[in-house]
Every structure is written in C-alpha cells, then in structure tokens.
ChimeraX commands (.cxc) that place a marker at each C-alpha (Angstrom):
marker #1 position -0.06,-0.07,0.11 radius 0.5
marker #1 position 1.60,3.30,-1.12 radius 0.5
marker #1 position 1.82,6.38,1.03 radius 0.5
marker #1 position -1.07,8.11,-0.88 radius 0.5
marker #1 position -3.43,5.26,-0.20 radius 0.5
marker #1 position -2.35,5.06,3.48 radius 0.5
marker #1 position -3.25,8.76,3.95 radius 0.5
marker #1 position -6.74,8.18,2.25 radius 0.5
marker #1 position -7.39,5.25,4.57 radius 0.5
marker #1 position -6.41,7.43,7.58 radius 0.5
marker #1 position -8.49,10.38,6.56 radius 0.5
marker #1 position -11.39,8.21,6.11 radius 0.5
marker #1 position -10.87,6.77,9.56 radius 0.5
marker #1 position -10.93,10.35,10.94 radius 0.5
marker #1 position -13.99,11.14,9.07 radius 0.5
marker #1 position -15.92,8.03,10.52 radius 0.5
marker #1 position -14.63,8.33,14.13 radius 0.5
marker #1 position -14.48,12.10,14.75 radius 0.5
marker #1 position -17.89,12.94,13.83 radius 0.5
marker #1 position -19.39,16.23,14.60 radius 0.5
marker #1 position -21.59,16.06,17.77 radius 0.5
marker #1 position -23.93,18.57,16.15 radius 0.5
marker #1 position -25.15,16.14,13.68 radius 0.5
marker #1 position -27.09,16.10,10.50 radius 0.5
marker #1 position -28.84,13.02,11.85 radius 0.5
marker #1 position -28.37,11.10,15.09 radius 0.5
marker #1 position -25.43,8.59,14.75 radius 0.5
marker #1 position -26.09,4.81,15.67 radius 0.5
marker #1 position -24.46,5.30,19.27 radius 0.5
marker #1 position -26.55,8.28,19.85 radius 0.5
marker #1 position -29.95,6.63,18.73 radius 0.5
marker #1 position -29.64,4.31,21.69 radius 0.5
marker #1 position -31.30,6.93,23.72 radius 0.5
marker #1 position -34.61,6.68,21.58 radius 0.5
marker #1 position -37.10,3.94,21.50 radius 0.5
marker #1 position -36.19,1.64,18.57 radius 0.5
marker #1 position -33.41,4.07,17.60 radius 0.5
marker #1 position -35.97,6.45,16.15 radius 0.5
marker #1 position -36.30,10.14,16.94 radius 0.5
marker #1 position -39.64,11.82,17.39 radius 0.5
marker #1 position -40.94,12.75,13.87 radius 0.5
marker #1 position -42.60,15.95,12.66 radius 0.5
marker #1 position -40.28,18.45,14.44 radius 0.5
marker #1 position -38.00,19.53,11.46 radius 0.5
marker #1 position -37.04,23.24,11.09 radius 0.5
marker #1 position -33.95,24.94,9.76 radius 0.5
marker #1 position -33.12,26.60,12.94 radius 0.5
marker #1 position -33.10,23.28,14.82 radius 0.5
marker #1 position -29.88,21.47,15.51 radius 0.5
marker #1 position -29.37,17.85,16.62 radius 0.5
marker #1 position -27.11,17.41,19.59 radius 0.5
marker #1 position -25.48,14.15,20.71 radius 0.5
marker #1 position -24.75,15.32,24.36 radius 0.5
marker #1 position -21.30,13.99,25.03 radius 0.5
marker #1 position -19.65,14.18,28.35 radius 0.5
marker #1 position -16.21,12.61,29.55 radius 0.5
marker #1 position -15.87,10.50,26.40 radius 0.5
marker #1 position -19.19,9.04,25.98 radius 0.5
marker #1 position -22.65,10.05,24.64 radius 0.5
marker #1 position -25.12,10.58,27.35 radius 0.5
marker #1 position -28.44,11.65,25.65 radius 0.5
marker #1 position -29.75,13.56,22.75 radius 0.5
marker #1 position -31.21,17.11,22.36 radius 0.5
marker #1 position -33.03,18.88,19.49 radius 0.5
marker #1 position -31.80,22.50,19.96 radius 0.5
marker #1 position -33.35,25.72,18.55 radius 0.5
marker #1 position -30.50,28.10,17.74 radius 0.5
marker #1 position -32.77,31.03,17.21 radius 0.5
marker #1 position -34.82,30.73,20.43 radius 0.5
marker #1 position -31.70,29.38,22.35 radius 0.5
marker #1 position -33.77,26.64,24.09 radius 0.5
marker #1 position -33.92,22.96,23.59 radius 0.5
marker #1 position -37.23,21.72,21.73 radius 0.5
marker #1 position -36.81,18.35,23.71 radius 0.5
marker #1 position -34.18,16.06,25.21 radius 0.5
marker #1 position -34.46,12.31,24.72 radius 0.5
marker #1 position -32.78,10.13,27.38 radius 0.5
marker #1 position -32.81,6.62,28.83 radius 0.5
marker #1 position -34.09,6.50,32.38 radius 0.5
marker #1 position -31.61,5.15,35.03 radius 0.5
marker #1 position -32.94,3.71,38.30 radius 0.5
marker #1 position -31.80,6.00,41.14 radius 0.5
marker #1 position -32.44,7.31,44.58 radius 0.5
marker #1 position -33.22,10.75,43.13 radius 0.5
marker #1 position -30.19,12.39,44.56 radius 0.5
marker #1 position -28.81,15.64,42.95 radius 0.5
marker #1 position -25.32,16.56,41.95 radius 0.5
marker #1 position -23.69,19.43,43.71 radius 0.5
marker #1 position -20.93,21.75,42.40 radius 0.5
marker #1 position -21.29,20.76,38.71 radius 0.5
marker #1 position -20.26,23.71,36.55 radius 0.5
marker #1 position -22.71,24.82,33.89 radius 0.5
marker #1 position -21.59,23.77,30.40 radius 0.5
marker #1 position -22.24,24.73,26.76 radius 0.5
marker #1 position -22.02,22.93,23.31 radius 0.5
marker #1 position -18.89,24.23,21.45 radius 0.5
marker #1 position -20.05,22.92,18.04 radius 0.5
marker #1 position -23.10,25.13,17.80 radius 0.5
marker #1 position -20.64,27.98,17.54 radius 0.5
marker #1 position -17.70,26.26,15.68 radius 0.5
marker #1 position -18.09,23.03,13.78 radius 0.5
marker #1 position -14.37,22.19,14.18 radius 0.5
marker #1 position -14.62,22.73,18.03 radius 0.5
marker #1 position -14.66,19.79,20.64 radius 0.5
marker #1 position -17.48,17.41,20.24 radius 0.5
marker #1 position -17.99,17.26,23.99 radius 0.5
marker #1 position -19.85,19.87,26.13 radius 0.5
marker #1 position -17.46,22.19,27.93 radius 0.5
marker #1 position -17.62,24.43,31.04 radius 0.5
marker #1 position -18.18,28.08,30.16 radius 0.5
marker #1 position -15.12,30.19,29.72 radius 0.5
marker #1 position -14.31,33.28,31.70 radius 0.5
marker #1 position -15.01,35.38,28.66 radius 0.5
marker #1 position -17.64,34.37,26.23 radius 0.5
marker #1 position -17.24,35.24,22.55 radius 0.5
marker #1 position -20.18,36.61,20.44 radius 0.5
marker #1 position -20.06,33.53,18.20 radius 0.5
marker #1 position -21.02,31.48,21.24 radius 0.5
marker #1 position -23.82,33.56,22.36 radius 0.5
marker #1 position -25.11,33.93,18.85 radius 0.5
marker #1 position -26.19,30.38,18.73 radius 0.5
marker #1 position -27.04,29.31,22.38 radius 0.5
marker #1 position -27.97,30.53,25.74 radius 0.5
marker #1 position -25.21,31.72,28.06 radius 0.5
marker #1 position -25.16,32.18,31.86 radius 0.5
marker #1 position -25.81,35.84,31.66 radius 0.5
marker #1 position -29.19,35.35,29.95 radius 0.5
marker #1 position -30.39,33.82,33.31 radius 0.5
marker #1 position -28.41,36.02,35.69 radius 0.5
marker #1 position -30.92,38.89,36.14 radius 0.5
marker #1 position -34.06,37.24,35.72 radius 0.5
marker #1 position -36.52,37.55,38.50 radius 0.5
marker #1 position -39.19,34.88,37.84 radius 0.5
marker #1 position -37.31,32.29,35.84 radius 0.5
marker #1 position -34.54,29.73,36.75 radius 0.5
marker #1 position -32.78,27.09,34.81 radius 0.5
marker #1 position -35.03,23.92,34.52 radius 0.5
marker #1 position -33.73,20.70,33.28 radius 0.5
marker #1 position -35.52,18.64,30.54 radius 0.5
marker #1 position -33.26,15.55,31.34 radius 0.5
marker #1 position -33.16,15.89,35.17 radius 0.5
marker #1 position -30.18,14.62,37.04 radius 0.5
marker #1 position -32.57,12.67,39.34 radius 0.5
marker #1 position -33.48,10.40,36.34 radius 0.5
marker #1 position -29.80,9.35,36.02 radius 0.5
marker #1 position -27.62,7.20,38.40 radius 0.5
marker #1 position -24.01,7.43,37.40 radius 0.5
marker #1 position -22.25,10.70,38.38 radius 0.5
marker #1 position -21.09,11.33,34.87 radius 0.5
marker #1 position -24.68,10.90,33.51 radius 0.5
marker #1 position -25.98,13.31,36.22 radius 0.5
marker #1 position -23.22,15.87,35.45 radius 0.5
marker #1 position -24.07,15.75,31.76 radius 0.5
marker #1 position -27.48,17.22,32.35 radius 0.5
marker #1 position -25.85,20.55,33.55 radius 0.5
marker #1 position -25.62,22.10,30.08 radius 0.5
marker #1 position -27.58,25.26,29.02 radius 0.5
marker #1 position -28.52,22.99,25.86 radius 0.5
marker #1 position -30.59,20.96,28.17 radius 0.5
marker #1 position -32.37,23.62,30.24 radius 0.5
marker #1 position -35.14,25.97,29.69 radius 0.5
marker #1 position -36.43,29.10,31.62 radius 0.5
marker #1 position -38.80,27.63,34.21 radius 0.5
marker #1 position -41.00,29.86,36.54 radius 0.5
marker #1 position -39.38,28.82,39.85 radius 0.5
marker #1 position -42.69,27.93,41.60 radius 0.5
marker #1 position -43.51,25.60,38.81 radius 0.5
marker #1 position -40.01,24.11,38.57 radius 0.5
marker #1 position -39.74,23.30,42.30 radius 0.5
marker #1 position -43.36,22.47,42.72 radius 0.5
marker #1 position -45.70,20.73,40.28 radius 0.5
marker #1 position -43.06,19.80,37.63 radius 0.5
marker #1 position -40.61,18.52,40.24 radius 0.5
marker #1 position -43.30,16.37,41.74 radius 0.5
marker #1 position -43.88,14.88,38.41 radius 0.5
marker #1 position -40.40,14.04,37.94 radius 0.5
marker #1 position -40.60,12.30,41.23 radius 0.5
marker #1 position -43.63,10.44,40.28 radius 0.5
marker #1 position -42.24,9.06,37.09 radius 0.5
marker #1 position -38.89,8.17,38.82 radius 0.5
marker #1 position -40.64,6.11,41.40 radius 0.5
marker #1 position -42.98,4.51,38.90 radius 0.5
marker #1 position -40.29,3.55,36.54 radius 0.5
marker #1 position -38.03,2.33,39.51 radius 0.5
marker #1 position -40.66,0.07,40.86 radius 0.5
marker #1 position -42.45,-1.41,37.54 radius 0.5
marker #1 position -40.37,-0.90,34.42 radius 0.5
marker #1 position -38.33,-4.08,34.01 radius 0.5
marker #1 position -36.42,-3.15,30.95 radius 0.5
marker #1 position -35.21,0.09,29.36 radius 0.5
marker #1 position -37.33,3.21,29.69 radius 0.5
marker #1 position -37.12,5.92,27.06 radius 0.5
marker #1 position -38.18,9.55,27.88 radius 0.5
marker #1 position -38.67,12.50,25.76 radius 0.5
marker #1 position -39.23,15.86,27.52 radius 0.5
marker #1 position -39.87,18.95,25.65 radius 0.5
marker #1 position -41.53,22.52,25.51 radius 0.5
marker #1 position -44.01,24.48,23.64 radius 0.5
marker #1 position -43.44,28.36,23.20 radius 0.5
marker #1 position -45.67,31.15,22.05 radius 0.5
marker #1 position -43.23,34.24,21.50 radius 0.5
marker #1 position -42.53,35.25,25.05 radius 0.5
marker #1 position -38.71,36.02,25.50 radius 0.5
marker #1 position -36.06,36.69,28.17 radius 0.5
marker #1 position -34.47,39.92,27.06 radius 0.5
marker #1 position -30.86,41.09,27.83 radius 0.5
marker #1 position -29.43,44.45,26.63 radius 0.5
marker #1 position -32.85,45.03,25.00 radius 0.5
marker #1 position -32.52,41.94,22.76 radius 0.5
marker #1 position -34.61,38.88,22.67 radius 0.5
marker #1 position -32.36,36.19,23.98 radius 0.5
marker #1 position -34.27,33.05,25.25 radius 0.5
marker #1 position -37.73,31.82,24.71 radius 0.5
marker #1 position -39.87,31.03,27.62 radius 0.5
marker #1 position -41.81,27.71,27.46 radius 0.5
marker #1 position -45.67,28.00,27.75 radius 0.5
marker #1 position -45.88,24.29,28.55 radius 0.5
marker #1 position -43.57,21.53,29.45 radius 0.5
marker #1 position -44.35,18.03,28.32 radius 0.5
marker #1 position -42.91,14.61,28.82 radius 0.5
marker #1 position -43.60,11.13,27.70 radius 0.5
marker #1 position -41.97,7.70,28.64 radius 0.5
marker #1 position -41.85,4.28,26.84 radius 0.5
marker #1 position -41.19,0.97,28.69 radius 0.5
marker #1 position -42.49,-2.10,26.72 radius 0.5
marker #1 position -40.88,-4.48,29.40 radius 0.5
marker #1 position -42.83,-3.75,32.65 radius 0.5
marker #1 position -44.32,-5.61,35.71 radius 0.5
marker #1 position -47.71,-6.95,34.44 radius 0.5
marker #1 position -48.55,-7.78,38.10 radius 0.5
marker #1 position -48.36,-4.15,39.30 radius 0.5
marker #1 position -51.38,-2.58,40.81 radius 0.5
marker #1 position -53.90,-1.67,38.19 radius 0.5
marker #1 position -53.55,2.02,38.89 radius 0.5
marker #1 position -49.90,1.78,37.87 radius 0.5
marker #1 position -50.22,-0.99,35.19 radius 0.5
marker #1 position -52.69,1.13,33.25 radius 0.5
marker #1 position -49.83,3.77,32.69 radius 0.5
marker #1 position -47.75,1.24,30.86 radius 0.5
marker #1 position -46.14,0.61,28.33 radius 0.5
marker #1 position -46.30,4.43,27.64 radius 0.5
marker #1 position -47.63,7.52,29.48 radius 0.5
marker #1 position -47.29,11.26,29.28 radius 0.5
marker #1 position -47.98,14.60,30.85 radius 0.5
marker #1 position -47.86,18.30,30.42 radius 0.5
marker #1 position -47.87,21.41,32.61 radius 0.5
marker #1 position -48.38,25.11,32.22 radius 0.5
marker #1 position -45.05,26.97,33.13 radius 0.5
marker #1 position -46.80,29.67,35.31 radius 0.5
marker #1 position -46.68,30.70,39.00 radius 0.5
marker #1 position -50.21,30.17,39.94 radius 0.5
marker #1 position -53.20,28.00,38.68 radius 0.5
marker #1 position -50.96,25.26,37.19 radius 0.5
marker #1 position -51.05,21.66,37.48 radius 0.5
marker #1 position -49.40,18.82,35.79 radius 0.5
marker #1 position -52.02,16.59,33.91 radius 0.5
marker #1 position -51.25,13.01,33.04 radius 0.5
marker #1 position -52.68,11.48,29.72 radius 0.5
marker #1 position -51.93,8.98,27.10 radius 0.5
marker #1 position -49.17,9.62,24.61 radius 0.5
marker #1 position -51.76,10.02,21.93 radius 0.5
marker #1 position -53.61,12.59,23.99 radius 0.5
marker #1 position -50.34,14.61,24.31 radius 0.5
marker #1 position -49.62,14.37,20.67 radius 0.5
marker #1 position -52.97,15.78,19.77 radius 0.5
marker #1 position -52.35,18.51,22.38 radius 0.5
marker #1 position -49.16,19.41,20.87 radius 0.5
marker #1 position -50.55,19.48,17.32 radius 0.5
marker #1 position -52.87,22.16,18.62 radius 0.5
marker #1 position -50.41,24.10,20.49 radius 0.5
marker #1 position -46.96,24.06,18.73 radius 0.5
marker #1 position -45.33,23.72,15.45 radius 0.5
marker #1 position -45.52,20.16,14.45 radius 0.5
marker #1 position -46.72,18.44,11.31 radius 0.5
marker #1 position -49.64,15.93,10.82 radius 0.5
marker #1 position -47.23,13.05,11.05 radius 0.5
marker #1 position -45.86,14.13,14.47 radius 0.5
marker #1 position -45.13,11.00,16.56 radius 0.5
marker #1 position -43.19,10.90,19.92 radius 0.5
marker #1 position -42.32,7.23,19.97 radius 0.5
marker #1 position -41.80,4.63,17.03 radius 0.5
marker #1 position -45.15,2.77,16.41 radius 0.5
marker #1 position -46.58,4.52,19.34 radius 0.5
marker #1 position -44.51,2.29,21.82 radius 0.5
marker #1 position -46.88,-0.59,21.14 radius 0.5
marker #1 position -45.14,-3.86,21.82 radius 0.5
marker #1 position -47.31,-5.76,19.18 radius 0.5
marker #1 position -46.54,-3.25,16.67 radius 0.5
marker #1 position -42.84,-3.36,17.33 radius 0.5
marker #1 position -42.69,-7.07,17.02 radius 0.5
marker #1 position -44.77,-7.21,13.81 radius 0.5
marker #1 position -42.46,-4.44,12.35 radius 0.5
marker #1 position -39.34,-6.47,13.25 radius 0.5
marker #1 position -40.80,-9.63,11.50 radius 0.5
marker #1 position -41.61,-7.76,8.29 radius 0.5
marker link #1:1,2 radius 0.2
marker link #1:2,3 radius 0.2
marker link #1:3,4 radius 0.2
marker link #1:4,5 radius 0.2
marker link #1:5,6 radius 0.2
marker link #1:6,7 radius 0.2
marker link #1:7,8 radius 0.2
marker link #1:8,9 radius 0.2
marker link #1:9,10 radius 0.2
marker link #1:10,11 radius 0.2
marker link #1:11,12 radius 0.2
marker link #1:12,13 radius 0.2
marker link #1:13,14 radius 0.2
marker link #1:14,15 radius 0.2
marker link #1:15,16 radius 0.2
marker link #1:16,17 radius 0.2
marker link #1:17,18 radius 0.2
marker link #1:18,19 radius 0.2
marker link #1:19,20 radius 0.2
marker link #1:20,21 radius 0.2
marker link #1:21,22 radius 0.2
marker link #1:22,23 radius 0.2
marker link #1:23,24 radius 0.2
marker link #1:24,25 radius 0.2
marker link #1:25,26 radius 0.2
marker link #1:26,27 radius 0.2
marker link #1:27,28 radius 0.2
marker link #1:28,29 radius 0.2
marker link #1:29,30 radius 0.2
marker link #1:30,31 radius 0.2
marker link #1:31,32 radius 0.2
marker link #1:32,33 radius 0.2
marker link #1:33,34 radius 0.2
marker link #1:34,35 radius 0.2
marker link #1:35,36 radius 0.2
marker link #1:36,37 radius 0.2
marker link #1:37,38 radius 0.2
marker link #1:38,39 radius 0.2
marker link #1:39,40 radius 0.2
marker link #1:40,41 radius 0.2
marker link #1:41,42 radius 0.2
marker link #1:42,43 radius 0.2
marker link #1:43,44 radius 0.2
marker link #1:44,45 radius 0.2
marker link #1:45,46 radius 0.2
marker link #1:46,47 radius 0.2
marker link #1:47,48 radius 0.2
marker link #1:48,49 radius 0.2
marker link #1:49,50 radius 0.2
marker link #1:50,51 radius 0.2
marker link #1:51,52 radius 0.2
marker link #1:52,53 radius 0.2
marker link #1:53,54 radius 0.2
marker link #1:54,55 radius 0.2
marker link #1:55,56 radius 0.2
marker link #1:56,57 radius 0.2
marker link #1:57,58 radius 0.2
marker link #1:58,59 radius 0.2
marker link #1:59,60 radius 0.2
marker link #1:60,61 radius 0.2
marker link #1:61,62 radius 0.2
marker link #1:62,63 radius 0.2
marker link #1:63,64 radius 0.2
marker link #1:64,65 radius 0.2
marker link #1:65,66 radius 0.2
marker link #1:66,67 radius 0.2
marker link #1:67,68 radius 0.2
marker link #1:68,69 radius 0.2
marker link #1:69,70 radius 0.2
marker link #1:70,71 radius 0.2
marker link #1:71,72 radius 0.2
marker link #1:72,73 radius 0.2
marker link #1:73,74 radius 0.2
marker link #1:74,75 radius 0.2
marker link #1:75,76 radius 0.2
marker link #1:76,77 radius 0.2
marker link #1:77,78 radius 0.2
marker link #1:78,79 radius 0.2
marker link #1:79,80 radius 0.2
marker link #1:80,81 radius 0.2
marker link #1:81,82 radius 0.2
marker link #1:82,83 radius 0.2
marker link #1:83,84 radius 0.2
marker link #1:84,85 radius 0.2
marker link #1:85,86 radius 0.2
marker link #1:86,87 radius 0.2
marker link #1:87,88 radius 0.2
marker link #1:88,89 radius 0.2
marker link #1:89,90 radius 0.2
marker link #1:90,91 radius 0.2
marker link #1:91,92 radius 0.2
marker link #1:92,93 radius 0.2
marker link #1:93,94 radius 0.2
marker link #1:94,95 radius 0.2
marker link #1:95,96 radius 0.2
marker link #1:96,97 radius 0.2
marker link #1:97,98 radius 0.2
marker link #1:98,99 radius 0.2
marker link #1:99,100 radius 0.2
marker link #1:100,101 radius 0.2
marker link #1:101,102 radius 0.2
marker link #1:102,103 radius 0.2
marker link #1:103,104 radius 0.2
marker link #1:104,105 radius 0.2
marker link #1:105,106 radius 0.2
marker link #1:106,107 radius 0.2
marker link #1:107,108 radius 0.2
marker link #1:108,109 radius 0.2
marker link #1:109,110 radius 0.2
marker link #1:110,111 radius 0.2
marker link #1:111,112 radius 0.2
marker link #1:112,113 radius 0.2
marker link #1:113,114 radius 0.2
marker link #1:114,115 radius 0.2
marker link #1:115,116 radius 0.2
marker link #1:116,117 radius 0.2
marker link #1:117,118 radius 0.2
marker link #1:118,119 radius 0.2
marker link #1:119,120 radius 0.2
marker link #1:120,121 radius 0.2
marker link #1:121,122 radius 0.2
marker link #1:122,123 radius 0.2
marker link #1:123,124 radius 0.2
marker link #1:124,125 radius 0.2
marker link #1:125,126 radius 0.2
marker link #1:126,127 radius 0.2
marker link #1:127,128 radius 0.2
marker link #1:128,129 radius 0.2
marker link #1:129,130 radius 0.2
marker link #1:130,131 radius 0.2
marker link #1:131,132 radius 0.2
marker link #1:132,133 radius 0.2
marker link #1:133,134 radius 0.2
marker link #1:134,135 radius 0.2
marker link #1:135,136 radius 0.2
marker link #1:136,137 radius 0.2
marker link #1:137,138 radius 0.2
marker link #1:138,139 radius 0.2
marker link #1:139,140 radius 0.2
marker link #1:140,141 radius 0.2
marker link #1:141,142 radius 0.2
marker link #1:142,143 radius 0.2
marker link #1:143,144 radius 0.2
marker link #1:144,145 radius 0.2
marker link #1:145,146 radius 0.2
marker link #1:146,147 radius 0.2
marker link #1:147,148 radius 0.2
marker link #1:148,149 radius 0.2
marker link #1:149,150 radius 0.2
marker link #1:150,151 radius 0.2
marker link #1:151,152 radius 0.2
marker link #1:152,153 radius 0.2
marker link #1:153,154 radius 0.2
marker link #1:154,155 radius 0.2
marker link #1:155,156 radius 0.2
marker link #1:156,157 radius 0.2
marker link #1:157,158 radius 0.2
marker link #1:158,159 radius 0.2
marker link #1:159,160 radius 0.2
marker link #1:160,161 radius 0.2
marker link #1:161,162 radius 0.2
marker link #1:162,163 radius 0.2
marker link #1:163,164 radius 0.2
marker link #1:164,165 radius 0.2
marker link #1:165,166 radius 0.2
marker link #1:166,167 radius 0.2
marker link #1:167,168 radius 0.2
marker link #1:168,169 radius 0.2
marker link #1:169,170 radius 0.2
marker link #1:170,171 radius 0.2
marker link #1:171,172 radius 0.2
marker link #1:172,173 radius 0.2
marker link #1:173,174 radius 0.2
marker link #1:174,175 radius 0.2
marker link #1:175,176 radius 0.2
marker link #1:176,177 radius 0.2
marker link #1:177,178 radius 0.2
marker link #1:178,179 radius 0.2
marker link #1:179,180 radius 0.2
marker link #1:180,181 radius 0.2
marker link #1:181,182 radius 0.2
marker link #1:182,183 radius 0.2
marker link #1:183,184 radius 0.2
marker link #1:184,185 radius 0.2
marker link #1:185,186 radius 0.2
marker link #1:186,187 radius 0.2
marker link #1:187,188 radius 0.2
marker link #1:188,189 radius 0.2
marker link #1:189,190 radius 0.2
marker link #1:190,191 radius 0.2
marker link #1:191,192 radius 0.2
marker link #1:192,193 radius 0.2
marker link #1:193,194 radius 0.2
marker link #1:194,195 radius 0.2
marker link #1:195,196 radius 0.2
marker link #1:196,197 radius 0.2
marker link #1:197,198 radius 0.2
marker link #1:198,199 radius 0.2
marker link #1:199,200 radius 0.2
marker link #1:200,201 radius 0.2
marker link #1:201,202 radius 0.2
marker link #1:202,203 radius 0.2
marker link #1:203,204 radius 0.2
marker link #1:204,205 radius 0.2
marker link #1:205,206 radius 0.2
marker link #1:206,207 radius 0.2
marker link #1:207,208 radius 0.2
marker link #1:208,209 radius 0.2
marker link #1:209,210 radius 0.2
marker link #1:210,211 radius 0.2
marker link #1:211,212 radius 0.2
marker link #1:212,213 radius 0.2
marker link #1:213,214 radius 0.2
marker link #1:214,215 radius 0.2
marker link #1:215,216 radius 0.2
marker link #1:216,217 radius 0.2
marker link #1:217,218 radius 0.2
marker link #1:218,219 radius 0.2
marker link #1:219,220 radius 0.2
marker link #1:220,221 radius 0.2
marker link #1:221,222 radius 0.2
marker link #1:222,223 radius 0.2
marker link #1:223,224 radius 0.2
marker link #1:224,225 radius 0.2
marker link #1:225,226 radius 0.2
marker link #1:226,227 radius 0.2
marker link #1:227,228 radius 0.2
marker link #1:228,229 radius 0.2
marker link #1:229,230 radius 0.2
marker link #1:230,231 radius 0.2
marker link #1:231,232 radius 0.2
marker link #1:232,233 radius 0.2
marker link #1:233,234 radius 0.2
marker link #1:234,235 radius 0.2
marker link #1:235,236 radius 0.2
marker link #1:236,237 radius 0.2
marker link #1:237,238 radius 0.2
marker link #1:238,239 radius 0.2
marker link #1:239,240 radius 0.2
marker link #1:240,241 radius 0.2
marker link #1:241,242 radius 0.2
marker link #1:242,243 radius 0.2
marker link #1:243,244 radius 0.2
marker link #1:244,245 radius 0.2
marker link #1:245,246 radius 0.2
marker link #1:246,247 radius 0.2
marker link #1:247,248 radius 0.2
marker link #1:248,249 radius 0.2
marker link #1:249,250 radius 0.2
marker link #1:250,251 radius 0.2
marker link #1:251,252 radius 0.2
marker link #1:252,253 radius 0.2
marker link #1:253,254 radius 0.2
marker link #1:254,255 radius 0.2
marker link #1:255,256 radius 0.2
marker link #1:256,257 radius 0.2
marker link #1:257,258 radius 0.2
marker link #1:258,259 radius 0.2
marker link #1:259,260 radius 0.2
marker link #1:260,261 radius 0.2
marker link #1:261,262 radius 0.2
marker link #1:262,263 radius 0.2
marker link #1:263,264 radius 0.2
marker link #1:264,265 radius 0.2
marker link #1:265,266 radius 0.2
marker link #1:266,267 radius 0.2
marker link #1:267,268 radius 0.2
marker link #1:268,269 radius 0.2
marker link #1:269,270 radius 0.2
marker link #1:270,271 radius 0.2
marker link #1:271,272 radius 0.2
marker link #1:272,273 radius 0.2
marker link #1:273,274 radius 0.2
marker link #1:274,275 radius 0.2
marker link #1:275,276 radius 0.2
marker link #1:276,277 radius 0.2
marker link #1:277,278 radius 0.2
marker link #1:278,279 radius 0.2
marker link #1:279,280 radius 0.2
marker link #1:280,281 radius 0.2
marker link #1:281,282 radius 0.2
marker link #1:282,283 radius 0.2
marker link #1:283,284 radius 0.2
marker link #1:284,285 radius 0.2
marker link #1:285,286 radius 0.2
marker link #1:286,287 radius 0.2
marker link #1:287,288 radius 0.2
marker link #1:288,289 radius 0.2
marker link #1:289,290 radius 0.2
marker link #1:290,291 radius 0.2
marker link #1:291,292 radius 0.2
marker link #1:292,293 radius 0.2
marker link #1:293,294 radius 0.2
marker link #1:294,295 radius 0.2
view
C-alpha cells in the first residue's frame, strides 16, 4: 500500500470516528437513547440542530436545539434507576460545536470570557443571571440518572429552559419524582423518555435583545415495553407508555397525566408540528414493534 493510499485510509478513519456531535442526523451510538433508535418525527426546522450530548468521552443523551430561540425543543434520554439524589458543584456547560463546527464534540464548562459567536447560537449564563421569575429547569433531570457522569451531563444550558421557579420546584418537580418512582418500581427493561416544550413568543431579554424563549408548556412522555404486568392496576394502566404536560406559570398550574396519543393531539394544537408528528416509534406498542421487526 503506497503512502497516498495510507493517507486516504487514515483520513477516512478520521471522518468516521471523529464525527461532529452537532449532527445532520443522530448517529447509531446516539440513537440508543431513543425507542427503537427512532427520533420523534414531525419537528424538522432549519433553525433546529441535533446534538448528541457527550460528556467525559461518552454520549449521554440527545437534544433537539433551537439556535434562534436558544432553548432545547426536547431532550431524549434513557431513564436510570436512582434514589433521586442531585449533583452538587457541577459547572454549567455549553455545546462548542453550535458555535464552531471544528470545536470539541463534548460539552465544556463556560470560559471566563464568552465570545459573540458562542452567544449567537445558544444561551449563556448571563441570559439567566438577571431574571426575577425564571430559573434554569432541566429537561433531562439529574434525578432520572444514576451514574455521576450521567448526572453531570445534564448541567448544560442546551438541556435547560426558563422555568417559573414555583412551577420548577413545585408541580413539575413532583411529576419528575412520580415518574422516577413509577419506573424504578415497575419498569423491568429500558425506559425511554422524551421531555420538551411549547413556546408562544415570550422571551427573556438582555440588553434590549430577545435572547431566550420562555416555554408556555413543558411536556414529557415515557415508553417502557418490558414492565411488571402484576403491578397494581392504577400503575399498570400507565404502561407501556404515558405522558404529561404542565403550564409554566406561577399560579393556577397543575401537571396533567394522559396517554401519549392525547399529548400528541395537544401538541398538534399548541405548537409547530406536522400531521405525522409522533413521539415514539409505532406509538410504543409492543405488538406493533414485534410485527414491524418480523416484516
């Protein structure tokens, strides 16, 4: 093999192994965080970027990120059984490749001085520093992860949205607890979760510029086809899939649980998705998945 051929093989190896983690389509290793390796469909937009959220050398979950509104549209992850403990003293991070495609494929702690190219494409810490009503609310919460690295990886601004404090620490936090306990107790296999937002034009402003969209609703859905069929009916009826949404306000809010189909219908009425919008492949129906695999 001559030197030119060796160089071509080496360059091909680099292209295959050193992928951009802001991806045109989710790679195989990143699809493991989505049921049947399939992303929710019906949410395509030119301002949306697909992020494989990498931390400490490994992919941890995936995010669909809006570089205009500077918030995630959703984060999709696999649930890990945990006691619900939270990480402390984790630095907030950002996604380098949203700003520069040649940058690191891993999330990084914010530098002391933030360049304009970074803030053009994503939220930065200053966007949240002077807000009175909002705080950084996770879509993939650390309490749904077990390994310290998986927990730490949730602390990136590409995984958080402005949540009204009372909603974040109240109704929505209680729903995260409820789902964690339910999946801990009754999901026997892998549980896939997708958590996202709807928006209606409300923005956090900084220096008289619209910076970060404020969600109107937060929504979440899980899928676990291998579950305890002997669970109490009240819990068994919420498998293999169930969903919820809540209004991101200070008062008069509650989190409503519903079927995934009901959530999809709600989102079709309240956000920009097409008629084919679907959160889980074949609606997370075990029979549909088996039949699809046999065809």
